[in-house]
N, C-alpha and C positions, 0 to 999 in steps of 0.2 A: 594319364590320370584327369579325370574331370572330379573337383570338389566341388560338392552341393551343400550350400547352408540350408539346415533345417530350420523349420519354425520354430523351435524351439533353443537355436542359437540367437535366430534374428529376437526374439523377446527378450532374452538373455542380454543379449546388447543393449537393446532398446532400454532396459531396469538399467543398467550401468551407468548409460549417459544421464538417464533422468535422475539418478542419485548424485552423481557426481555436480550437475547442473543446482539439485536442492544444497548439496555441501558448498558450493559455490555462493548461493545466496545467499546462504546462513553467514557464512562468514563475511559477504558484503555489507548485509544489513546491522549484525553486531560488531562490528569495526569501530573502535572508538574514535578514529579519526573523523568519522562523519557526524558526530553530535552536532554540530553549529549546523550543518546541511538541515537534517533532519528537525532541528528546533524551529526552523527559519518556513518548512513545510509544514510542519505542523499547526502554522498560523496561517495557512494560506486560505483557509476556508471564512476566516475573517476578514480578509485583506478588500473584500469589493463594499465593506459595512461603513457608511459614512459615521465619522465621529461627532458624538451628539455633545452638546454644551451641559446637559442635564445628565444625570447618572441614573434616573428614574425610568422604567420602563413605559412606552405610550401605552396607556390604560385604555384608552379610547379605540384602538384596534384592536382590543379583545373583548370588551364589555358591550354587550347587547344593547341596543338600542330601544326595544320593546318596552312598553310599559305594563 
């Protein structure tokens, strides 16, 4: 007996694999143990900015020099 997998069976298995991956990723993201890691990762876009002594933004960079 030779069993053949139909295209419907292959699509169904693909759907199950994607669903299991989605559920696993969702559980990983919303896991309470990862809050510290995500809090640190949330600040990564600002990691390469130098610390300035004054807290006012640099107006010369945004102000036009035309008169």
